[in-house]
C-alpha positions as CSV (number, residue, x, y, z in Angstrom):
1,M,6.2,-14.3,14.2
2,T,5.9,-11.4,11.5
3,R,3.6,-8.5,11.9
4,R,1.9,-7.2,8.7
5,V,1.9,-3.4,8.1
6,S,0.8,-1.3,5.3
7,P,3.5,0.3,3.2
8,A,2.7,3.8,4.7
9,E,3.0,2.1,8.2
10,A,6.3,0.6,7.4
11,E,7.7,4.0,6.3
12,V,6.4,5.4,9.5
13,A,7.9,2.4,11.5
14,L,11.3,3.4,10.0
15,L,11.1,7.1,10.8
16,M,10.0,6.2,14.4
17,A,13.1,3.8,14.7
18,I,15.3,6.6,13.8
19,G,13.9,8.8,16.6
20,L,11.6,11.2,14.8
21,S,8.6,12.6,16.7
22,N,5.0,12.4,15.4
23,R,5.2,16.0,14.3
24,E,8.5,15.4,12.4
25,I,6.9,12.3,10.8
26,A,3.8,14.3,9.7
27,K,6.0,17.2,8.3
28,L,8.4,14.8,6.5
29,R,5.6,12.7,5.1
30,G,3.3,15.7,4.2
31,T,0.6,14.5,6.3
32,T,-1.4,16.0,9.2
33,F,-0.3,15.4,12.7
34,S,-3.6,13.4,13.4
35,T,-2.6,11.0,10.6
36,A,0.8,10.6,11.6
37,K,-0.3,9.9,15.3
38,Y,-2.8,7.3,14.0
39,Q,-0.3,5.5,11.8
40,V,2.1,5.4,14.8
41,Q,-0.4,4.0,17.1
42,N,-1.2,1.4,14.4
43,V,2.5,0.5,14.1
44,L,2.7,0.0,17.9
45,R,-0.4,-2.1,18.1
46,K,0.4,-4.3,15.2
47,T,3.9,-4.8,16.4
48,G,3.2,-4.9,20.2
49,V,6.5,-3.3,21.1
50,A,7.4,-0.1,22.6
51,R,8.5,2.6,20.3
52,H,12.1,2.4,21.4
53,R,12.3,-1.3,20.5
54,L,11.2,-0.8,16.9
55,I,14.7,-0.6,15.7
56,E,15.3,-4.1,17.0
57,V,12.1,-5.5,15.4
58,L,13.2,-3.9,12.1
59,R,16.6,-5.3,12.3
60,E,15.3,-8.7,13.0
61,G,13.0,-8.6,10.0
62,L,9.8,-9.1,12.1
63,L,7.9,-6.6,10.0
64,E,6.2,-7.6,6.7
65,V,4.8,-4.9,4.5
66,R,1.3,-5.5,3.3
67,T,0.8,-4.9,-0.4
68,D,-2.8,-5.9,-0.8
69,R,-5.5,-3.2,-0.8
70,R,-8.8,-4.1,1.0
71,S,-11.8,-2.0,0.2
72,V,-13.5,-0.5,3.1
């Protein structure tokens, strides 16, 4: 089963998979720590896996990037 994530969340997932902290992700992406933390939580919730297992999920191709934009 594939898990749908936004393009930003997909980028965050890759950064998490290589071992970056939330602060490092925020700095690298030019966002606030709060934004990075929120996106990390979304990735973990949507994938249902622990942070250390993300590299396996990415390798297995179980993440699908959502390209549609829904208005809020």
